[in-house]
C-alpha positions as CSV (number, residue, x, y, z in Angstrom):
1,M,1.4,-22.2,26.6
2,T,-2.1,-21.3,27.8
3,G,-5.2,-23.2,27.0
4,G,-8.0,-21.8,24.8
5,H,-10.3,-22.3,21.9
6,R,-9.0,-21.6,18.4
7,T,-9.9,-22.3,14.8
8,V,-7.6,-24.6,13.0
9,I,-7.2,-23.9,9.3
10,F,-6.0,-26.3,6.6
11,V,-4.8,-24.3,3.7
12,S,-5.2,-25.3,0.1
13,Y,-4.7,-22.7,-2.6
14,G,-2.7,-22.2,-5.7
15,H,-1.9,-19.8,-8.5
16,G,-1.9,-20.1,-12.3
17,R,-1.8,-17.7,-15.3
18,H,-4.3,-17.8,-18.1
19,D,-5.1,-14.7,-20.2
20,E,-3.3,-12.6,-17.5
21,R,-5.6,-14.1,-14.9
22,E,-4.4,-15.5,-11.6
23,N,-6.9,-18.2,-10.5
24,V,-7.4,-19.7,-7.2
25,K,-7.5,-23.3,-8.5
26,T,-8.8,-25.1,-5.5
27,R,-11.0,-24.3,-2.5
28,T,-9.2,-21.5,-0.7
29,L,-9.6,-22.8,2.8
30,I,-11.1,-25.9,4.4
31,I,-12.0,-25.1,8.0
32,C,-12.7,-27.1,11.1
33,T,-12.6,-26.2,14.7
34,A,-10.8,-27.9,17.6
35,L,-9.7,-27.2,21.1
36,I,-5.9,-26.6,21.0
37,A,-3.5,-24.5,22.9
38,F,-2.6,-20.9,22.1
39,G,1.2,-20.5,21.6
40,A,1.8,-16.8,21.0
41,A,2.3,-13.8,23.1
42,T,-0.5,-11.2,23.1
43,A,0.0,-7.6,22.0
44,A,-1.3,-4.4,23.5
45,A,-4.8,-3.3,22.5
46,G,-5.8,0.1,21.0
47,T,-5.3,2.1,17.8
48,P,-2.4,4.5,18.0
49,R,-2.7,8.2,17.2
50,R,-2.8,8.9,13.5
51,P,0.6,9.9,12.1
52,P,1.2,13.2,10.3
53,N,-0.5,13.5,6.9
54,S,3.0,13.6,5.2
55,S,3.7,10.0,6.3
56,F,0.8,8.6,4.3
57,S,0.7,7.2,0.7
58,A,-2.1,5.9,-1.5
59,N,0.3,3.2,-2.6
60,V,-0.8,0.4,-0.3
61,T,1.8,-2.4,-0.4
62,N,1.2,-4.2,3.0
63,P,1.6,-7.9,2.1
64,W,-1.4,-8.8,4.1
65,L,-3.6,-6.3,2.3
66,P,-2.0,-5.3,-1.0
67,F,-4.0,-2.9,-3.1
68,K,-2.4,-2.8,-6.5
69,P,-4.4,-0.6,-8.9
70,G,-6.1,-2.6,-11.6
71,T,-6.5,-5.7,-9.5
72,R,-10.0,-7.4,-9.6
73,S,-11.0,-10.0,-7.0
74,V,-14.2,-12.1,-7.2
75,F,-15.8,-13.7,-4.2
76,T,-18.8,-16.0,-4.0
77,G,-20.8,-17.0,-1.0
78,I,-23.9,-16.4,1.1
79,K,-25.6,-13.1,2.1
80,N,-28.5,-13.5,4.5
81,G,-29.0,-17.1,3.4
82,K,-29.0,-16.1,-0.3
83,P,-26.3,-16.8,-2.9
84,S,-24.0,-13.8,-3.5
85,R,-21.1,-12.6,-5.7
86,D,-18.8,-9.8,-4.6
87,V,-16.6,-8.0,-7.2
88,V,-13.8,-5.9,-5.7
89,N,-11.8,-3.6,-7.9
90,V,-8.7,-1.6,-6.9
91,T,-9.1,1.5,-8.9
92,H,-6.5,4.0,-10.2
93,T,-8.4,6.8,-8.5
94,T,-6.9,8.6,-5.5
95,K,-8.3,11.3,-3.4
96,K,-7.2,13.3,-0.4
97,I,-9.4,12.7,2.7
98,D,-8.7,15.0,5.6
99,G,-5.4,15.9,4.0
100,V,-4.3,12.2,3.4
101,P,-3.9,10.6,0.0
102,C,-6.2,7.5,-0.3
103,V,-6.8,4.9,-2.9
104,A,-10.4,4.0,-3.9
105,I,-11.6,0.4,-3.7
106,R,-14.8,-0.3,-5.7
107,D,-17.0,-3.1,-4.3
108,L,-20.1,-4.4,-6.1
109,L,-22.3,-7.0,-4.2
110,Y,-24.7,-9.1,-6.2
111,V,-27.3,-11.2,-4.4
112,R,-29.1,-13.8,-6.6
113,G,-27.6,-12.1,-9.6
114,R,-28.9,-8.6,-8.8
115,L,-26.8,-5.7,-7.8
116,E,-27.8,-5.0,-4.2
117,E,-25.1,-2.9,-2.8
118,R,-22.3,-0.7,-4.2
119,T,-19.5,0.7,-2.1
120,T,-16.3,2.8,-2.5
121,D,-13.8,2.4,0.3
122,W,-10.8,4.7,0.9
123,Y,-7.5,3.4,2.3
124,S,-4.0,4.8,2.9
125,Q,-0.7,3.3,4.2
126,D,1.5,5.1,6.7
127,S,5.3,5.0,6.6
128,K,5.4,2.0,9.0
129,G,3.3,-0.1,6.7
130,N,0.0,0.1,8.6
131,V,-3.1,0.3,6.4
132,W,-5.6,2.9,7.6
133,Y,-9.3,3.1,6.7
134,F,-10.5,6.6,5.9
135,G,-14.1,6.1,5.0
136,E,-16.7,4.7,2.6
137,N,-19.6,5.7,0.3
138,T,-22.1,2.9,0.4
139,A,-25.6,2.5,-1.2
140,E,-28.2,-0.2,-1.0
141,L,-30.3,-0.6,-4.2
142,D,-33.8,-1.9,-4.9
143,R,-34.7,-4.0,-7.9
144,Q,-34.9,-1.0,-10.2
145,G,-31.5,0.2,-9.2
146,H,-32.7,3.1,-7.0
147,V,-30.8,3.9,-3.8
148,T,-32.8,2.9,-0.8
149,S,-30.2,3.6,1.9
150,T,-26.7,5.1,2.4
151,E,-26.5,3.9,6.0
152,G,-22.8,3.2,6.9
153,T,-21.4,6.0,4.7
154,W,-18.8,8.0,6.6
155,R,-15.6,9.9,6.0
156,T,-12.7,10.9,8.2
157,G,-12.9,14.5,9.2
158,V,-16.6,14.9,8.6
159,H,-19.1,15.0,11.5
160,G,-16.5,13.5,13.8
161,G,-15.4,10.6,11.6
162,K,-12.0,9.2,12.5
163,A,-9.7,6.8,10.6
164,G,-8.5,3.6,12.1
165,I,-6.0,0.9,11.4
166,F,-7.6,-1.8,9.1
167,M,-4.4,-3.9,8.8
168,P,-1.3,-3.6,11.0
169,A,2.1,-3.7,9.4
170,H,3.2,-6.7,11.5
171,P,0.1,-8.4,12.9
172,R,0.6,-10.1,16.3
173,V,-1.8,-12.4,18.2
174,G,-3.9,-10.3,20.6
175,Q,-3.3,-7.0,18.7
176,S,-6.6,-5.1,18.5
177,G,-8.0,-1.7,17.6
178,Q,-10.8,0.3,16.1
179,Q,-10.9,0.2,12.3
180,E,-13.3,3.2,11.8
181,F,-15.3,5.6,13.9
182,L,-18.4,7.7,13.3
183,K,-20.6,7.4,16.3
184,G,-23.7,5.4,15.7
185,H,-22.8,4.6,12.1
186,A,-19.3,3.1,11.8
187,E,-17.7,1.5,14.8
188,D,-15.9,-1.7,13.6
189,H,-13.2,-3.2,15.8
190,F,-10.6,-6.0,15.0
191,K,-8.5,-8.4,16.9
192,V,-5.7,-10.7,15.6
193,V,-6.7,-14.2,16.6
194,A,-4.0,-16.3,15.1
195,V,-1.0,-16.1,12.8
196,F,-0.2,-19.4,11.1
197,G,3.5,-19.4,10.1
198,K,4.3,-16.6,7.6
199,K,1.4,-17.2,5.2
200,L,-2.0,-17.2,7.0
201,L,-3.7,-14.8,9.3
202,L,-7.0,-14.9,11.2
203,I,-8.7,-11.7,12.3
204,K,-11.9,-11.3,14.3
205,E,-14.2,-8.3,13.6
206,W,-17.2,-6.9,15.5
207,T,-19.1,-3.7,16.2
208,P,-21.1,-2.6,19.2
209,L,-23.7,-1.5,16.7
210,E,-24.5,-5.2,16.1
211,P,-24.2,-6.9,19.5
212,G,-23.7,-10.6,19.3
213,V,-22.4,-10.6,15.7
214,I,-18.8,-11.8,15.2
215,D,-17.0,-12.1,11.8
216,H,-13.8,-13.9,11.0
217,K,-11.5,-13.0,8.1
218,F,-8.7,-15.1,6.8
219,Y,-5.8,-13.5,4.9
220,V,-3.0,-15.0,2.8
221,R,0.2,-13.1,2.6
222,G,0.7,-11.6,-0.9
223,I,-3.0,-12.0,-1.7
224,G,-5.1,-10.4,1.0
225,V,-8.5,-11.6,2.3
226,V,-9.4,-15.0,1.0
227,L,-12.4,-15.9,3.2
228,E,-14.7,-14.0,5.4
229,Q,-17.6,-15.5,7.3
230,T,-20.0,-14.7,10.2
231,E,-19.1,-17.0,13.1
232,K,-22.0,-15.8,15.4
233,G,-25.2,-13.9,14.9
234,G,-25.7,-14.2,11.1
235,N,-25.4,-16.3,8.0
236,E,-22.8,-14.7,5.7
237,R,-19.8,-16.1,3.9
238,N,-17.5,-14.8,1.1
239,E,-14.8,-16.9,-0.5
240,L,-12.2,-15.7,-3.0
241,V,-12.5,-17.6,-6.3
242,S,-10.4,-15.5,-8.7
243,V,-7.9,-12.7,-8.8
244,K,-6.9,-10.7,-11.9
245,R,-3.7,-8.7,-11.2
246,G,-3.4,-5.1,-12.3
């Protein structure tokens, strides 16, 4: 056991069916911080070489990040200090990106009730169960719905864009890597901070494009991300409030 600072999570979540809807009945997570000891071995850093295209599938079943087509998740929270609502849909659309079949995830972000950003993300899973991120089309909108920026848009195989692992098949404390790469536009990294039993996972994310900003994401096995929040350098938070399975 070695000493260190770690976030302690008290989990409170549940499931129920009503009109085919699976509701998160209580606050997903109640969080506090404390000084405790780390008790897990660390794993080697770095994203491995991308496997052959034939080893990928658009059927993403990793239990930490399952993307079942037709699933709709709703998050509420804060974006730049303003109330936000994020609606994420796993579509039935698939597309080959750089020769790899990917599933499309549609993300609509509302701030103070107005659609402010729309994004389509592309993911694929390799034969070992790792979920890879192959790109995104993103657009920021003004009050009239006109596109004001597409900054952050990138795609594997275009202008040097490279896929990265977004969720490992078997996350281990200390495991890290690059989730995406397009120089100057998409350079997110991740590190597995803690695994609590078999149900809860904490991942830290950051990018050299935004020095000093650190985000934490909490995942529940069988559900996916349930809470994401900026720990340093910002004021953003998104908490899962409902899931409708496909």
